[in-house]
C-alpha positions as CSV (number, residue, x, y, z in Angstrom):
1,X,128.5,140.0,85.6
2,X,128.4,143.5,87.9
3,X,128.3,147.3,86.8
4,X,126.3,149.6,84.4
5,X,125.3,148.1,81.1
6,X,127.2,149.7,78.2
7,X,125.6,151.8,76.0
8,X,125.4,153.4,72.8
9,X,127.2,156.8,71.4
10,X,124.8,159.6,71.8
11,X,123.7,158.7,75.5
12,X,126.7,160.3,77.8
13,X,128.3,163.2,78.7
14,X,128.5,164.5,74.7
15,X,127.4,163.5,71.5
16,X,129.3,163.9,68.6
17,X,127.8,165.3,65.3
18,X,129.5,166.8,62.5
19,X,132.8,166.3,64.1
20,X,132.2,168.6,67.2
21,X,131.2,167.6,70.6
22,X,127.9,169.0,71.8
23,X,128.1,169.3,75.7
24,X,124.8,167.8,77.8
25,X,123.7,169.7,80.4
26,X,124.7,169.0,83.8
27,X,121.3,166.4,83.9
28,X,122.3,164.9,81.0
29,X,119.2,165.6,79.4
30,X,119.7,166.3,75.1
31,X,119.4,169.7,73.7
32,X,117.0,170.5,70.6
33,X,119.8,170.5,68.5
34,X,120.9,166.9,68.9
35,X,119.3,163.6,68.8
36,X,119.6,160.5,70.5
37,X,120.4,158.4,67.4
38,X,121.5,154.9,67.8
39,X,124.9,154.2,66.6
40,X,127.2,151.1,67.3
41,X,129.7,150.6,70.2
42,X,129.6,151.2,73.8
43,X,130.4,154.1,76.3
44,X,131.5,152.7,80.1
45,X,128.2,155.2,81.5
46,X,125.2,156.5,80.3
47,X,121.6,157.6,80.6
48,X,119.0,156.0,78.6
49,X,115.8,158.1,77.4
50,X,113.5,155.5,78.1
51,X,113.6,151.7,79.7
52,X,110.7,149.6,78.9
53,X,110.2,146.6,81.3
54,X,108.2,143.9,79.4
55,X,108.9,142.7,75.7
56,X,105.0,141.9,75.1
57,X,102.5,143.7,72.7
58,X,102.6,146.8,74.9
59,X,106.0,147.0,75.4
60,X,107.6,146.4,72.1
61,X,104.7,148.7,70.7
62,X,105.9,151.5,73.0
63,X,109.6,150.8,72.2
64,X,108.9,151.3,68.5
65,X,107.1,154.2,69.0
66,X,110.2,155.8,71.2
67,X,112.7,154.1,68.8
68,X,111.4,155.8,65.9
69,X,111.0,159.3,67.7
70,X,114.8,158.8,68.3
71,X,114.9,158.2,71.9
72,X,117.5,155.6,72.9
73,X,115.4,152.7,74.2
74,X,116.2,149.4,75.7
75,X,113.5,146.7,76.3
76,X,114.1,144.4,79.3
77,X,112.6,141.1,78.8
78,X,112.7,137.5,79.7
79,X,110.7,136.3,76.8
80,X,107.7,134.6,78.7
81,X,104.7,136.6,77.7
82,X,101.4,135.5,79.2
83,X,100.3,134.1,75.7
84,X,103.5,131.9,75.3
85,X,101.7,129.0,75.8
86,X,98.8,129.5,72.9
87,X,98.9,128.3,69.8
88,X,97.3,131.2,68.2
89,X,95.8,134.9,69.2
90,X,92.9,136.6,67.3
91,X,91.2,140.1,67.4
92,X,94.3,141.5,65.8
93,X,93.3,142.9,62.4
94,X,96.2,141.6,59.9
95,X,97.5,139.5,62.4
96,X,94.4,136.7,63.2
97,X,95.5,133.4,63.7
98,X,99.4,134.5,64.6
99,X,101.2,132.5,66.7
100,X,102.2,134.8,69.9
101,X,106.1,133.5,69.5
102,X,106.0,134.6,65.9
103,X,104.0,138.3,66.9
104,X,107.2,138.9,69.4
105,X,109.9,137.8,67.1
106,X,108.5,140.2,64.6
107,X,108.1,142.5,66.9
108,X,111.7,142.4,68.1
109,X,113.1,142.7,64.7
110,X,110.9,145.8,64.2
111,X,112.3,147.5,67.1
112,X,116.1,146.5,66.0
113,X,115.3,148.2,62.9
114,X,114.9,151.6,64.7
115,X,117.8,150.9,66.9
116,X,116.0,149.7,69.7
117,X,117.7,147.4,72.2
118,X,116.8,144.1,73.7
119,X,118.0,143.0,76.9
120,X,117.3,139.8,78.1
121,X,116.6,140.2,81.7
122,X,114.4,140.9,84.4
123,X,114.3,144.2,87.1
124,X,115.0,142.9,90.6
125,X,115.1,146.7,92.1
126,X,113.8,149.9,91.1
127,X,114.4,153.4,92.7
128,X,113.8,157.3,91.6
129,X,116.9,158.9,92.6
130,X,117.3,162.6,93.6
131,X,118.2,164.7,90.1
132,X,114.5,162.8,89.0
133,X,116.0,159.9,86.9
134,X,115.6,156.2,88.0
135,X,118.4,153.4,88.7
136,X,117.4,149.8,88.0
137,X,119.2,146.9,89.2
138,X,118.6,144.0,87.2
139,X,118.7,140.3,88.4
140,X,122.2,139.5,86.6
141,X,123.2,142.0,89.0
142,X,123.9,145.2,86.3
143,X,122.3,148.5,86.6
144,X,120.6,150.7,84.2
145,X,119.5,154.6,84.6
146,X,117.0,156.5,82.8
147,X,115.0,159.0,82.3
148,X,111.5,157.5,81.8
149,X,110.1,153.9,82.8
150,X,107.6,152.0,81.1
151,X,106.1,149.0,83.1
152,X,104.4,146.2,80.8
153,X,104.9,143.0,82.6
154,X,101.6,141.5,82.2
155,X,100.1,139.2,84.8
156,X,99.7,135.5,86.0
157,X,96.7,133.9,85.7
158,X,95.7,132.5,89.1
159,X,93.5,129.5,88.0
160,X,91.0,127.7,90.5
161,X,92.6,125.2,92.3
162,X,90.9,121.8,90.3
163,X,93.2,119.1,89.6
164,X,93.8,118.8,85.8
165,X,93.4,122.9,84.9
166,X,96.7,124.0,85.0
167,X,98.3,121.3,82.7
168,X,95.6,122.0,79.9
169,X,95.8,125.8,80.3
170,X,95.9,127.4,77.1
171,X,94.9,124.4,75.2
172,X,92.1,122.9,76.3
173,X,91.5,125.1,79.3
174,X,90.8,128.5,78.0
175,X,89.7,131.9,79.2
176,X,88.6,134.2,76.5
177,X,85.6,133.5,74.8
178,X,86.3,136.7,72.3
179,X,90.0,134.8,71.7
180,X,88.7,131.3,71.2
181,X,84.9,131.2,70.8
182,X,84.7,131.1,66.9
183,X,87.0,127.9,66.8
184,X,85.0,126.2,69.3
185,X,81.8,126.6,67.4
186,X,79.4,123.9,67.6
187,X,81.2,121.9,70.3
188,X,79.8,121.0,73.5
189,X,81.4,124.0,75.8
190,X,81.6,124.0,79.6
191,X,82.3,126.8,81.8
192,X,83.8,126.6,85.4
193,X,83.1,129.2,88.0
194,X,85.4,130.5,90.3
195,X,86.2,133.7,92.2
196,X,84.7,135.8,89.6
197,X,81.4,134.6,89.4
198,X,79.9,137.5,87.1
199,X,82.7,137.0,84.5
200,X,82.3,133.0,84.5
201,X,78.4,133.7,83.8
202,X,79.2,136.1,81.1
203,X,81.5,133.5,79.1
204,X,78.7,131.2,79.6
205,X,76.3,133.5,77.6
206,X,79.1,134.3,75.0
207,X,79.9,130.7,74.6
208,X,76.1,129.8,73.8
209,X,76.2,132.3,70.8
210,X,79.0,129.6,69.4
211,X,77.0,125.8,70.8
212,X,73.9,124.9,71.5
213,X,75.4,122.8,74.3
214,X,76.7,125.2,77.0
215,X,76.9,124.3,80.7
216,X,78.0,126.8,83.4
217,X,79.6,124.6,86.4
218,X,78.7,127.0,89.3
219,X,81.3,125.4,91.3
220,X,80.4,127.5,94.5
221,X,80.7,130.8,92.5
222,X,78.2,133.7,93.4
223,X,75.4,134.1,90.9
224,X,72.2,135.9,91.5
225,X,68.7,134.3,90.8
226,X,68.3,136.8,88.3
227,X,71.5,136.0,86.6
228,X,70.3,132.0,86.6
229,X,67.1,132.8,85.2
230,X,68.7,134.6,82.3
231,X,71.1,132.4,81.6
232,X,68.5,129.2,81.8
233,X,66.1,131.3,79.3
234,X,69.2,131.8,76.6
235,X,69.8,127.9,76.9
236,X,72.6,127.5,79.0
237,X,72.5,124.7,81.4
238,X,73.6,125.2,85.1
239,X,75.1,122.5,87.2
240,X,75.9,123.4,90.9
241,X,77.5,120.2,92.1
242,X,81.3,120.9,92.8
243,X,83.9,120.2,90.3
244,X,86.2,117.6,91.3
245,X,88.6,117.0,88.6
246,X,89.2,118.5,84.8
247,X,90.9,115.4,82.4
248,X,91.0,114.3,78.9
249,X,88.6,111.5,77.6
250,X,89.9,108.3,77.4
251,X,88.4,107.7,73.7
252,X,87.7,110.9,72.3
253,X,87.2,109.3,69.0
254,X,84.1,110.2,67.7
255,X,83.6,112.5,70.8
256,X,84.7,115.3,72.9
257,X,88.1,115.2,74.2
258,X,87.7,117.0,77.5
259,X,86.0,115.3,81.0
260,X,84.8,117.3,83.9
261,X,84.5,115.0,86.8
262,X,81.8,116.3,89.6
263,X,81.7,115.2,93.4
264,X,79.6,112.3,93.4
265,X,80.9,110.6,90.6
266,X,79.1,112.3,87.7
267,X,81.1,113.4,84.3
268,X,80.3,115.6,81.6
269,X,82.1,115.6,78.3
270,X,83.1,119.0,76.4
271,X,85.2,120.2,73.7
272,X,86.8,123.0,75.9
273,X,86.9,124.3,79.3
274,X,86.4,128.0,80.1
275,X,87.2,129.6,83.4
276,X,87.7,133.2,84.7
277,X,91.5,133.1,86.4
278,X,91.9,135.5,89.1
279,X,94.6,138.5,87.9
280,X,97.9,138.7,89.6
281,X,99.6,141.8,88.2
282,X,103.5,141.9,87.8
283,X,103.3,145.0,89.2
284,X,106.5,145.0,91.7
285,X,108.2,147.9,89.9
286,X,105.6,149.9,89.9
287,X,105.2,149.4,93.5
288,X,109.1,149.9,94.1
289,X,108.9,153.4,92.4
290,X,105.8,154.7,94.5
291,X,102.9,154.5,91.9
292,X,99.6,154.9,93.7
293,X,96.8,152.5,93.3
294,X,93.3,152.7,92.3
295,X,91.1,152.2,95.1
296,X,88.4,150.8,93.4
297,X,90.1,147.8,92.0
298,X,93.7,147.7,93.8
299,X,95.5,147.9,90.5
300,X,98.1,150.5,89.9
301,X,96.5,153.8,88.6
302,X,97.0,155.3,85.1
303,X,95.8,158.2,83.5
304,X,94.5,158.1,79.7
305,X,98.2,158.0,78.5
306,X,99.3,155.5,81.0
307,X,101.2,157.6,83.0
308,X,101.0,157.1,86.9
309,X,101.3,159.6,89.5
310,X,105.2,159.1,89.7
311,X,106.6,161.9,86.8
312,X,108.2,159.7,84.4
313,X,107.1,156.2,84.9
314,X,104.1,154.7,82.5
315,X,102.3,151.4,82.7
316,X,100.3,149.6,79.8
317,X,98.8,146.1,78.9
318,X,97.7,143.6,81.5
319,X,99.5,144.7,84.2
320,X,97.1,147.5,84.5
321,X,94.1,146.4,82.5
322,X,94.0,142.7,83.1
323,X,91.3,141.9,80.5
324,X,92.9,143.9,77.4
325,X,93.5,141.6,74.7
326,X,96.6,141.7,72.3
327,X,95.3,144.3,70.3
328,X,94.2,146.3,73.1
329,X,97.9,146.0,74.7
330,X,99.4,147.0,71.8
331,X,97.3,150.3,71.2
332,X,97.8,151.0,75.1
333,X,101.3,150.6,74.6
334,X,101.4,152.9,71.7
335,X,99.2,155.6,73.5
336,X,102.0,155.2,76.3
337,X,105.2,155.7,74.1
338,X,103.6,158.4,72.5
339,X,102.8,160.0,76.1
340,X,106.5,159.5,76.9
341,X,107.8,160.9,74.2
342,X,105.9,164.2,74.6
343,X,107.2,164.2,78.1
344,X,110.7,163.7,77.2
345,X,110.6,166.4,75.0
346,X,109.2,168.7,77.1
347,X,111.8,168.0,79.5
348,X,114.6,169.0,76.6
349,X,112.6,172.1,75.8
350,X,112.9,173.3,78.8
351,X,116.5,172.3,79.4
352,X,117.3,174.0,76.2
353,X,116.6,177.3,78.1
354,X,119.8,178.2,79.9
355,X,118.8,180.3,82.7
356,X,116.5,177.7,83.9
357,X,117.3,174.7,86.3
358,X,115.6,171.5,86.6
359,X,115.8,168.0,87.2
360,X,115.4,165.3,84.7
361,X,111.8,165.0,86.2
362,X,111.4,168.6,84.7
363,X,111.5,169.9,88.8
364,X,112.5,173.8,89.1
365,X,115.8,174.4,91.2
């Protein structure tokens, strides 16, 4: 199916209010005496106030903020959040232990309550067009045009190339002691090092607070002599022999369910394995619109409100902050949503002055 996505009333060339047609400025920015109040039905062409790409904690939170501020908001999301394979999430006050799928379901219901729209798709192309707005082509061929964009597409966890890790990911192979450490208290735990040696060493130390049996399988990761001495003194066992495989124990009855196999034939039984994956941000849309990078970490740079250096483009959650937990991603989404609402409002205030001409990005003409 091609063509533009049908939109709701209130986003086209005019808004019907008290049976009167209120004209929109040429750049289609709503005047301050009207609203983008959602309604039923559709118009053949239109301009969204905000398109949120990604429907996890960051994206849904931002979308609710924007919808509650009566900005016409659509979330483009395939329903594949980073934590979808996990049974539970933790560290989110009042939501501790909730299944990630249930969290998303409830978030979508809240967005619908305020008139927000969910579109099951992904963005294939994104461009900033001359009038300052953005045109997005979806993977099904449809297009969206919007005044602002929030990218909250998360990341992919690139695991070390060790047989057995990927198929046990998010169940027996974990990445965050703050998310899962409490549930493993008293169990034997192994941490397998990878590209981020310092992070793995930190994980080993954190897990030592939950268990008297923590083994750090260095596995070729870089770790200083000082760090080795500190971990050893803290009660962490270090093993330098390379890991060749992770498997499930043949008979875990009364024992630990996981087995780590080493080069040379030795094996280690444990209750769970922690690794520090290499984060691969889903930042293609941000790159398409020309968002600049932070030279220190290679991630797309954002300010304290999540704004990029492209006017009208924000980013929040793991796509720009790989270590953010669900609660932190939601907080970043809220901050970004508030920032976007303020930016959109500023455009409308400026557009309300009839003798000033600007594009939708606020640029004087």
